[in-house]
KOLPA-79898 format. One record per residue: residue in three letters; x, y, z of N, C-alpha, C, O in turn. Coordinates in Angstrom, 2 decimals, decimal comma, padded with zeros to 5 digits, always signed. Each point is the difference from the previous one (the first is absolute). Layout:
// KOLPA-79898
+------+---------+---------+---------+---------+---------+---------+---------+---------+---------+---------+---------+---------+
: type :    n_xx :    n_yy :    n_zz :   ca_xx :   ca_yy :   ca_zz :    c_xx :    c_yy :    c_zz :    o_xx :    o_yy :    o_zz :
+------+---------+---------+---------+---------+---------+---------+---------+---------+---------+---------+---------+---------+
:  ALA :       X :       Y :       Z :       X :       Y :       Z :       X :       Y :       Z :       X :       Y :       Z :
...
+------+---------+---------+---------+---------+---------+---------+---------+---------+---------+---------+---------+---------+
// end
This chain:
// KOLPA-79898
+------+---------+---------+---------+---------+---------+---------+---------+---------+---------+---------+---------+---------+
: type :    n_xx :    n_yy :    n_zz :   ca_xx :   ca_yy :   ca_zz :    c_xx :    c_yy :    c_zz :    o_xx :    o_yy :    o_zz :
+------+---------+---------+---------+---------+---------+---------+---------+---------+---------+---------+---------+---------+
:  MET : -007,29 : -010,87 : +016,08 : +000,83 : +000,30 : -001,28 : -000,15 : +001,97 : -000,21 : -001,00 : +000,72 : +000,00 :
:  VAL : +001,97 : -000,50 : -000,10 : +000,01 : +001,42 : -000,49 : -000,37 : +000,39 : -001,56 : +000,34 : -000,56 : -001,04 :
:  LYS : -000,98 : +001,44 : +001,20 : -000,48 : +000,12 : -001,61 : -000,08 : +001,92 : +000,15 : -000,31 : +000,80 : +000,88 :
:  GLU : +000,88 : -000,72 : -002,52 : -000,06 : +001,47 : -000,11 : -001,39 : +000,37 : -000,92 : -000,98 : -000,73 : +000,17 :
:  VAL : +000,91 : +001,61 : -000,92 : -000,85 : +000,12 : -001,30 : -000,09 : +001,53 : -000,28 : -000,17 : +001,01 : +000,68 :
:  SER : +000,37 : -001,33 : -002,14 : +000,76 : +001,25 : -000,90 : -000,78 : +000,50 : -001,52 : -000,19 : -000,76 : -000,96 :
:  ALA : +000,03 : +001,37 : +000,98 : -000,98 : +000,23 : -001,53 : +000,71 : +001,04 : -000,84 : +000,73 : +000,93 : +000,35 :
:  GLY : -001,10 : -001,29 : -001,48 : +000,78 : +000,89 : -001,27 : -000,36 : -000,05 : -001,21 : -001,13 : -000,40 : -000,27 :
:  ALA : +001,81 : +000,69 : -000,49 : -000,96 : -000,28 : -001,49 : +001,03 : -000,22 : -001,19 : +001,19 : +000,22 : +000,19 :
:  ILE : -001,59 : -000,57 : -001,22 : +000,45 : -000,01 : -001,47 : -000,45 : +000,86 : -000,59 : -001,15 : -000,09 : -000,44 :
:  VAL : +002,02 : +001,30 : +000,22 : -000,68 : +001,34 : -001,07 : +000,59 : +000,22 : -001,44 : +001,12 : +000,46 : -000,26 :
:  TYR : -001,97 : -000,83 : -000,54 : +000,99 : +000,75 : -001,35 : -001,08 : +001,02 : -000,61 : -001,20 : +000,29 : +000,08 :
:  THR : +002,52 : +000,10 : -000,83 : -000,90 : +000,95 : -000,94 : +000,06 : -000,42 : -001,71 : +000,52 : -000,98 : -000,53 :
:  LYS : -001,02 : +001,75 : +000,14 : +000,05 : -000,01 : -002,00 : +001,01 : +001,38 : -000,01 : +000,27 : +000,98 : +000,69 :
:  THR : +000,04 : -001,55 : -001,80 : +001,42 : +001,05 : -000,29 : -000,98 : +001,01 : -001,73 : -001,07 : -000,31 : -000,52 :
:  GLU : +001,88 : +001,31 : +000,19 : -000,94 : +000,52 : -001,29 : -000,36 : -001,01 : -001,13 : -001,15 : -000,13 : -000,44 :
:  ASP : +002,49 : -000,74 : -000,07 : -000,07 : -000,92 : -000,45 : -000,23 : -001,62 : +000,20 : +000,60 : -001,00 : -000,38 :
:  GLY : -001,76 : +001,24 : +001,15 : -000,68 : -001,03 : +000,71 : +000,74 : -001,45 : +000,77 : -000,49 : -001,10 : +000,30 :
:  LYS : +001,42 : +001,48 : -000,20 : +000,93 : -001,16 : +000,61 : -000,44 : +000,52 : +001,76 : -000,18 : +001,12 : +000,49 :
:  THR : +000,13 : -002,73 : +000,20 : -000,36 : -000,01 : +001,34 : +001,37 : +000,08 : +001,30 : +000,85 : -000,85 : +000,29 :
:  LEU : -001,01 : +001,70 : +000,06 : +001,23 : +000,21 : +001,46 : -000,45 : -000,54 : +001,40 : -001,10 : +000,18 : +000,52 :
:  TYR : +001,88 : -000,69 : -000,14 : -000,06 : -000,39 : +001,86 : +000,63 : +000,34 : +000,58 : +001,16 : -000,41 : +000,05 :
:  LEU : -001,78 : +001,64 : +000,90 : +001,04 : +000,01 : +001,30 : +000,59 : -000,94 : +000,72 : -000,57 : -001,04 : +000,35 :
:  LEU : +001,78 : +001,34 : -000,06 : +000,68 : -001,01 : +000,97 : +000,94 : +001,26 : +000,87 : +000,26 : +001,20 : -000,07 :
:  ILE : +000,03 : -002,43 : +000,90 : +001,19 : +000,78 : +001,05 : +000,88 : -001,30 : +000,71 : -000,13 : -001,23 : +000,01 :
:  GLN : +001,07 : +002,18 : +000,55 : +001,57 : -000,78 : +000,14 : -000,20 : +000,33 : +001,13 : -000,33 : +001,17 : +000,17 :
:  HIS : +000,45 : -001,98 : +000,89 : +000,39 : +000,32 : +001,65 : +001,20 : +000,27 : +000,29 : +000,94 : -000,55 : -000,59 :
:  LYS : -000,79 : +001,35 : +001,44 : +001,46 : +000,78 : +000,64 : -000,03 : -001,75 : +000,87 : +000,59 : -000,90 : -000,60 :
:  LEU : -001,12 : +000,64 : +001,66 : +000,19 : -001,25 : +000,82 : -000,18 : -000,95 : -000,83 : -001,17 : -000,04 : -000,37 :
:  GLY : +001,78 : -000,70 : -000,06 : +000,39 : -001,47 : -000,54 : +000,38 : -000,15 : -001,08 : +000,47 : -001,06 : -000,43 :
:  GLY : -000,69 : +002,82 : -000,63 : +000,23 : -000,09 : -001,39 : -000,95 : -000,59 : -001,12 : +000,27 : +000,30 : -001,16 :
:  HIS : -001,41 : -001,14 : +001,43 : -000,72 : -000,84 : -000,77 : -001,35 : +001,41 : -000,59 : -000,41 : +001,10 : +000,38 :
:  PHE : +000,17 : -002,17 : -001,60 : -000,87 : +000,65 : -000,86 : -001,51 : -000,18 : +000,44 : -000,13 : -001,12 : +000,49 :
:  SER : -000,58 : +001,55 : -000,50 : -001,63 : -000,02 : +000,48 : -000,71 : +001,20 : -000,41 : +000,46 : +001,11 : -000,26 :
:  PHE : -001,94 : -001,63 : +000,25 : -001,11 : +001,69 : -000,30 : +000,08 : +000,30 : +000,89 : +000,57 : -000,74 : +000,80 :
:  PRO : -001,07 : +002,03 : -000,35 : -000,23 : +000,70 : +001,34 : -001,03 : -000,43 : +001,02 : -001,14 : -000,05 : -000,46 :
:  LYS : +001,30 : -000,35 : +002,05 : -000,41 : -000,51 : +000,18 : -000,23 : +000,48 : +001,51 : -000,77 : +000,93 : -000,28 :
:  GLY : +000,86 : -000,88 : +001,58 : +000,34 : +000,32 : +001,14 : -001,14 : -000,45 : +001,09 : -001,12 : -000,38 : -000,33 :
:  HIS : +001,51 : +000,47 : +001,51 : -000,48 : -000,55 : +001,58 : -001,71 : +001,16 : +000,11 : -000,07 : +001,22 : -000,15 :
:  ILE : -001,11 : -002,27 : +000,47 : -001,05 : +000,29 : +000,60 : -000,21 : +001,34 : +000,67 : +000,96 : -000,11 : +000,77 :
:  GLU : -001,39 : +001,13 : -000,51 : +000,00 : +000,30 : +001,61 : -001,59 : -000,10 : +000,68 : -001,09 : -000,28 : -000,50 :
:  LYS : +001,44 : +000,56 : +001,65 : -001,13 : -000,04 : +000,45 : -001,47 : +000,82 : -000,37 : -000,19 : +001,21 : -000,08 :
:  ASN : -000,90 : -002,47 : -000,13 : -001,20 : +000,59 : -000,23 : -000,14 : +000,35 : -001,57 : -000,95 : +000,60 : -000,48 :
:  GLU : +001,81 : -000,98 : -000,07 : +000,14 : +000,33 : -002,11 : -000,41 : -001,22 : -000,40 : -000,03 : -000,94 : +000,79 :
:  SER : -000,36 : +000,82 : -002,18 : -000,45 : -000,82 : -000,49 : +001,02 : -000,52 : -001,55 : +000,32 : +000,92 : -000,75 :
:  VAL : +000,09 : -002,28 : +000,39 : +000,89 : -000,10 : -000,93 : -000,09 : +000,22 : -000,63 : +000,79 : -000,53 : -000,78 :
:  ILE : -002,09 : +001,87 : -000,07 : -000,03 : +000,74 : -001,10 : +001,00 : +001,15 : +000,66 : +001,18 : -000,04 : -000,36 :
:  ASP : -001,55 : +000,93 : +001,21 : +000,57 : +000,86 : +000,69 : +001,20 : +000,21 : -000,27 : +000,53 : +000,83 : -000,74 :
:  THR : +000,06 : -002,04 : +001,71 : +001,52 : +000,14 : +000,04 : +000,72 : -000,95 : -001,47 : +001,22 : -000,17 : -000,07 :
:  ALA : -001,88 : -000,20 : -000,69 : +000,57 : -000,11 : -001,96 : +000,13 : +001,34 : -000,24 : +001,03 : +000,51 : -000,44 :
:  LYS : -002,54 : +000,37 : +000,84 : +000,21 : +001,87 : -000,74 : +001,41 : +000,59 : +000,92 : +001,11 : +000,22 : -000,48 :
:  ARG : -001,32 : -000,14 : +001,24 : +001,09 : +000,52 : +001,20 : +001,40 : -000,67 : -000,31 : +001,01 : +000,61 : -000,34 :
:  GLU : -001,15 : -002,07 : +000,54 : +001,56 : +000,18 : -000,43 : +000,77 : +000,12 : -001,22 : +001,22 : +000,19 : -000,07 :
:  VAL : -002,36 : -000,37 : -001,22 : +000,69 : +000,15 : -001,36 : +000,17 : +000,98 : +000,25 : +001,04 : +000,14 : -000,65 :
:  TYR : -001,20 : +000,90 : +001,15 : +000,26 : +001,63 : -000,31 : +001,02 : +000,50 : +001,06 : +000,13 : +001,22 : -000,07 :
:  GLU : +000,26 : -001,52 : +000,56 : +000,66 : +000,07 : +000,97 : +001,07 : -001,01 : -000,15 : +000,51 : +000,03 : +001,12 :
:  GLU : -000,03 : -000,66 : -001,62 : +001,13 : -001,05 : -000,49 : +000,48 : +001,32 : -001,47 : +001,08 : +000,59 : -000,07 :
:  THR : -002,00 : -000,48 : -000,71 : -000,20 : +000,33 : -001,28 : -000,39 : +001,49 : -000,64 : +000,40 : +000,51 : -001,04 :
:  GLY : -001,15 : -000,11 : +001,86 : -000,58 : +001,20 : -000,43 : -001,31 : -000,31 : -001,20 : -000,69 : +000,90 : -000,47 :
:  ILE : +000,61 : -001,70 : +000,29 : -001,11 : -000,44 : -001,03 : -001,45 : -000,41 : +000,56 : -000,33 : -000,62 : +001,02 :
:  MET : -000,19 : +001,04 : -001,79 : -001,89 : +000,08 : +000,38 : -000,67 : -001,02 : -001,14 : +000,28 : -000,14 : -001,19 :
:  PHE : -001,14 : -000,42 : +001,90 : -000,71 : -001,25 : -001,22 : -001,50 : +000,05 : +000,68 : -000,69 : +000,55 : +000,85 :
:  ASP : +000,72 : -001,43 : -001,76 : -001,75 : -000,11 : +000,00 : -000,15 : -001,51 : -000,03 : +000,82 : -000,68 : -000,62 :
:  PHE : -002,08 : +000,02 : +001,40 : +000,21 : -001,06 : -000,15 : -000,93 : -000,69 : -000,81 : -001,21 : +000,19 : +000,05 :
:  VAL : +002,10 : -001,45 : -001,19 : -000,53 : -000,41 : -001,23 : -001,11 : -000,84 : +000,71 : -001,01 : -000,10 : -000,69 :
:  SER : +000,96 : -000,36 : +001,59 : -001,18 : -001,25 : +000,59 : +000,62 : -000,02 : +001,44 : +000,98 : +000,42 : +000,61 :
:  ASP : -002,40 : -001,34 : -000,39 : +000,06 : +000,04 : +001,71 : +000,68 : -001,45 : +000,38 : +000,31 : -000,37 : +001,13 :
:  LYS : -000,10 : -000,48 : -002,57 : +001,10 : -001,19 : -000,02 : +001,47 : +000,58 : +001,01 : +000,76 : +000,96 : -000,12 :
:  MET : -000,85 : -002,00 : +001,06 : +001,53 : -000,12 : +000,25 : +000,53 : -001,21 : +000,40 : -000,82 : -000,75 : +000,54 :
:  LYS : +002,11 : +000,27 : -000,65 : +000,81 : -001,19 : +000,51 : +000,87 : +000,52 : +001,26 : +000,20 : +001,18 : +000,28 :
:  VAL : +000,30 : -002,36 : +000,46 : +000,42 : +000,31 : +001,15 : +001,29 : -000,96 : -000,42 : -000,21 : -000,90 : -000,82 :
:  ASN : +001,43 : +001,09 : +001,33 : +001,04 : -000,84 : +000,05 : +000,50 : -000,39 : +001,34 : +000,18 : +000,90 : +000,83 :
:  THR : -000,01 : -001,73 : -000,61 : +000,10 : -000,25 : +001,76 : +001,80 : -001,15 : -000,43 : +000,27 : -000,63 : -001,02 :
:  TYR : +000,66 : +000,82 : +002,47 : +000,68 : -000,12 : -000,22 : +000,87 : +000,01 : +001,21 : -000,47 : +000,70 : +000,90 :
:  LEU : +001,80 : -001,38 : -000,58 : +000,19 : +000,33 : +001,30 : +001,31 : +000,32 : -000,06 : +000,73 : -000,79 : -000,60 :
:  MET : -000,20 : +001,86 : +001,14 : +000,77 : +000,70 : +000,15 : +001,46 : -000,41 : +000,47 : +000,19 : -001,14 : -000,44 :
:  PRO : +001,22 : +001,69 : +001,34 : +000,84 : -000,33 : -000,23 : -000,15 : -000,08 : +001,38 : +000,58 : -000,84 : +000,68 :
:  ASN : -001,27 : +001,63 : -000,27 : +000,32 : +000,55 : +001,78 : -001,14 : -001,13 : +000,62 : +000,02 : -000,13 : +001,22 :
:  GLY : -001,10 : -000,79 : -002,06 : -000,76 : -000,86 : +000,29 : -001,16 : +000,04 : -000,09 : -000,73 : -000,97 : -000,22 :
:  VAL : +000,37 : +002,16 : +000,39 : -001,37 : +001,02 : -000,45 : -001,01 : -000,72 : -001,08 : +000,79 : -000,79 : -000,52 :
:  TYR : -001,62 : +000,64 : +000,10 : -000,80 : -000,09 : -001,16 : -000,88 : +000,94 : -000,01 : -000,81 : +000,25 : +000,90 :
:  LYS : +001,00 : +000,53 : -002,37 : -000,37 : +001,32 : -000,76 : -000,99 : -000,49 : -001,25 : +000,41 : -000,52 : -001,04 :
:  ASP : -001,39 : +000,72 : +001,27 : -001,40 : +001,08 : -000,51 : +000,12 : +000,80 : -000,95 : +000,32 : +001,12 : +000,42 :
:  VAL : -000,49 : -001,21 : -002,13 : +000,55 : +001,47 : -000,15 : -001,42 : -000,21 : -000,66 : -000,30 : -001,12 : -000,41 :
:  TYR : -000,62 : +002,22 : +000,29 : -001,02 : -000,06 : -001,13 : +000,50 : +001,03 : -001,14 : +000,38 : +001,16 : +000,14 :
:  TYR : -000,49 : -001,88 : -001,20 : +000,50 : +000,88 : -001,24 : -001,54 : +000,67 : -001,08 : -000,82 : -000,89 : -000,22 :
:  PHE : +000,55 : +001,94 : -000,24 : -001,16 : +000,03 : -000,68 : +000,93 : +000,79 : -001,37 : +001,21 : +000,17 : -000,12 :
:  LEU : -002,08 : +000,11 : -000,55 : +000,30 : +000,47 : -001,75 : -000,35 : +001,67 : -000,23 : -001,17 : +000,38 : +000,10 :
:  GLY : +002,17 : +000,49 : -000,39 : -000,41 : +001,04 : +000,06 : +000,24 : +000,73 : -001,37 : +000,88 : -000,41 : -000,77 :
:  LYS : -001,81 : +001,69 : +000,40 : +000,72 : +000,62 : -001,21 : +000,18 : +001,33 : +000,63 : -000,83 : +000,67 : +000,61 :
:  ALA : +002,24 : -000,41 : -000,89 : +000,48 : +001,63 : +000,31 : -000,50 : +000,79 : -000,31 : -000,42 : -000,05 : -001,16 :
:  ILE : +000,14 : +001,26 : +001,96 : -000,63 : +001,11 : -000,65 : +001,34 : +000,58 : -000,37 : +000,24 : +000,19 : -001,19 :
:  SER : +000,44 : +000,03 : +001,90 : +001,64 : +000,68 : -000,10 : +001,07 : -000,52 : -000,42 : -000,16 : -001,21 : +000,18 :
:  THR : +001,16 : +001,37 : -000,63 : +000,69 : -000,63 : -000,76 : +001,76 : +000,74 : +000,75 : +000,97 : -000,37 : -000,67 :
:  LYS : -000,63 : +001,25 : +001,86 : +000,96 : +000,81 : +000,20 : +000,15 : -001,03 : +000,89 : -001,01 : -000,46 : +000,53 :
:  ILE : +002,49 : -000,14 : -000,19 : -000,09 : -001,21 : +001,39 : +000,70 : +001,52 : +000,52 : +000,34 : +001,01 : -000,61 :
:  THR : -000,32 : -001,33 : +001,70 : +000,59 : +001,26 : +001,13 : +000,67 : -001,44 : +001,34 : -000,80 : -000,05 : +000,94 :
:  LYS : +001,85 : -000,87 : -000,78 : +000,31 : -000,86 : +000,33 : -000,32 : +000,65 : +001,48 : -000,10 : +001,22 : +000,10 :
:  GLN : -000,06 : -002,15 : +001,14 : +000,17 : +000,02 : +001,36 : +001,66 : -000,77 : +000,32 : +000,14 : -001,22 : -000,03 :
:  ASP : +000,90 : +002,08 : +000,31 : +001,33 : +000,24 : +000,46 : +000,27 : -000,92 : +000,84 : +000,89 : -000,83 : -000,17 :
:  SER : -001,70 : +000,91 : +001,26 : +000,02 : -000,73 : +000,97 : -000,14 : -001,02 : -000,26 : +000,80 : -000,62 : +000,71 :
:  GLU : -001,55 : -000,33 : -001,53 : +000,20 : -001,53 : -000,29 : +000,12 : -000,92 : -001,42 : +000,35 : -001,12 : -000,37 :
:  VAL : -000,78 : +002,15 : -000,08 : +000,06 : -000,64 : -001,66 : +001,56 : +000,96 : -000,80 : +000,15 : +001,23 : +000,02 :
:  ALA : +000,79 : -002,26 : -000,63 : +000,73 : +000,13 : -000,44 : +000,47 : +000,88 : -001,58 : +000,82 : +000,86 : -000,32 :
:  VAL : -002,16 : -001,89 : -000,52 : -000,39 : +000,05 : -001,52 : -001,54 : -000,24 : +000,15 : -000,55 : -001,04 : +000,36 :
:  ALA : -000,08 : +002,33 : -000,74 : -001,86 : +000,30 : -000,87 : +000,43 : -000,23 : -001,59 : +001,02 : +000,33 : -000,60 :
:  GLY : -001,88 : -000,84 : +000,29 : +000,13 : +000,36 : -001,64 : -001,43 : -001,07 : -000,96 : -000,56 : -000,95 : +000,55 :
:  TRP : +000,29 : +001,33 : -001,71 : -000,93 : -000,93 : -000,57 : +000,82 : -000,83 : -000,74 : +001,13 : +000,27 : -000,41 :
:  TYR : -001,60 : -001,05 : +000,29 : +000,18 : -001,18 : -001,00 : -000,60 : -000,85 : -000,51 : -000,99 : -000,44 : +000,58 :
:  THR : +001,52 : -000,22 : -002,25 : -000,98 : -000,74 : -000,84 : -000,54 : -001,15 : +000,58 : +000,11 : +000,12 : +001,22 :
:  LYS : -000,58 : -001,07 : -001,51 : -000,48 : -001,16 : +001,00 : +001,34 : -000,92 : -000,26 : +000,56 : -000,49 : +000,97 :
:  ASP : -000,21 : +000,33 : -001,91 : +001,40 : -000,59 : -000,28 : +001,16 : +000,08 : +001,04 : +000,56 : -000,94 : +000,56 :
:  GLN : -000,37 : +002,04 : -000,47 : +001,35 : +000,72 : +001,56 : -000,78 : -000,55 : +001,02 : +000,55 : -000,43 : +001,01 :
:  VAL : -001,64 : +000,40 : -001,12 : -001,39 : -000,45 : +001,80 : +001,03 : -000,96 : -000,13 : +001,17 : +000,10 : +000,39 :
:  PHE : -001,76 : -001,11 : -001,04 : +000,61 : -001,63 : -000,04 : +001,43 : +000,36 : +000,55 : +000,24 : -000,37 : +001,14 :
:  LYS : +000,95 : +001,22 : -002,00 : +001,28 : -000,26 : +000,27 : +000,56 : +000,45 : +001,66 : +000,77 : -000,47 : +000,85 :
:  TYR : -001,70 : +001,70 : -001,01 : +000,23 : +000,17 : +001,41 : -000,08 : -000,18 : +001,56 : +000,95 : +000,08 : +000,78 :
:  LEU : -002,59 : -000,41 : -000,41 : -000,34 : -000,49 : +000,97 : +000,48 : -001,48 : +000,24 : -000,10 : -001,03 : -000,65 :
:  THR : +000,72 : +001,37 : +001,93 : +000,72 : -000,39 : +001,05 : -000,42 : -001,43 : +000,37 : +000,70 : -001,00 : +000,17 :
:  TYR : -002,31 : +001,20 : -000,08 : -000,59 : -001,37 : +000,93 : -000,86 : -000,58 : -001,17 : -000,75 : +000,81 : -000,55 :
:  ASP : +000,74 : -002,00 : +000,13 : -000,46 : -000,97 : -000,86 : -002,15 : +000,34 : +000,12 : -000,88 : +000,10 : -000,85 :
:  ASN : +000,90 : -000,01 : +002,62 : -001,75 : -000,01 : +000,61 : +000,08 : +001,15 : -000,74 : -000,36 : -000,35 : -001,12 :
:  ASP : +000,62 : +001,59 : +001,10 : -000,19 : +001,24 : -000,78 : -000,27 : +000,18 : -001,38 : -000,74 : +000,80 : -000,58 :
:  LYS : +001,82 : -002,11 : -000,04 : -000,45 : +000,23 : -001,61 : -001,48 : -001,34 : -000,17 : -000,71 : +000,10 : -001,00 :
:  LYS : +000,52 : -000,81 : +001,64 : -001,74 : -000,49 : +000,20 : -001,29 : +001,02 : +000,24 : -001,16 : -000,03 : -000,41 :
:  ILE : +001,93 : +001,01 : +001,30 : -001,24 : +000,98 : +000,94 : -000,33 : +000,60 : -001,72 : -001,15 : -000,03 : -000,44 :
:  PHE : +002,22 : +000,53 : -000,35 : +000,17 : +000,90 : -000,97 : -001,18 : -000,40 : -001,31 : -000,87 : +000,65 : -000,58 :
:  ILE : +001,40 : -002,07 : +000,50 : -000,73 : -000,68 : -001,15 : -001,52 : +000,22 : +000,33 : -000,87 : +000,57 : -000,67 :
:  GLN : +000,80 : -001,22 : +001,97 : -001,43 : +000,44 : +001,04 : -000,73 : +001,25 : -000,81 : -000,87 : +000,19 : -000,85 :
:  LEU : +001,48 : +000,28 : +001,40 : -000,72 : +001,31 : +000,02 : +000,24 : +001,23 : -001,48 : -000,65 : +000,98 : -000,36 :
:  ALA : +001,97 : -001,68 : -000,20 : +000,10 : +001,20 : -000,88 : -000,04 : -000,54 : -001,58 : -000,08 : +000,86 : -000,88 :
:  GLY : +000,15 : -002,41 : +000,47 : -000,68 : -000,59 : -000,64 : -000,48 : +000,11 : -001,08 : +000,38 : -000,62 : -000,99 :
:  LYS : -001,11 : +001,26 : +001,03 : -001,26 : +000,35 : -001,09 : +000,60 : +002,01 : -000,20 : -000,08 : +000,61 : -001,07 :
:  VAL : +000,24 : -000,42 : +001,48 : +000,46 : +001,01 : -000,38 : +000,39 : +000,86 : -000,82 : +000,62 : +000,75 : +000,74 :
:  GLU : -000,52 : -000,08 : -002,37 : +000,05 : -000,21 : -001,05 : +001,41 : +000,97 : -000,29 : +000,24 : +001,21 : +000,12 :
:  ASN : +000,42 : -002,23 : -000,49 : +001,72 : +001,00 : -000,26 : -000,34 : +000,89 : -001,70 : +000,86 : +000,73 : -000,50 :
+------+---------+---------+---------+---------+---------+---------+---------+---------+---------+---------+---------+---------+
// end
């Protein structure tokens, strides 16, 4: 069995009026909406990967809210099993600079919009598990 491992984060910010917004991207390849994530590089931890990938894809830096993480495991169309480790983070910066080579759209979305735009139900479950207690 072939397996890939990636890591990413559900990153949020609070607006001046107290509204919570979440960072989503739309991938150029496939067109699906998800949270920023990417492959673990050699000798890199899942935590380091999550920070690096969020920054590479969106230009957003964040602090981890806790060491709690959730793993999303699924079978990709090419027959490879994939484990994606997700963390919850609070944005340090909010100005998005998307990675044009991989990301079609990157933006801040309300909780309702997250549920509307996320392509895969397993991402919605991870969102509820990690961000469900973030106050709006």
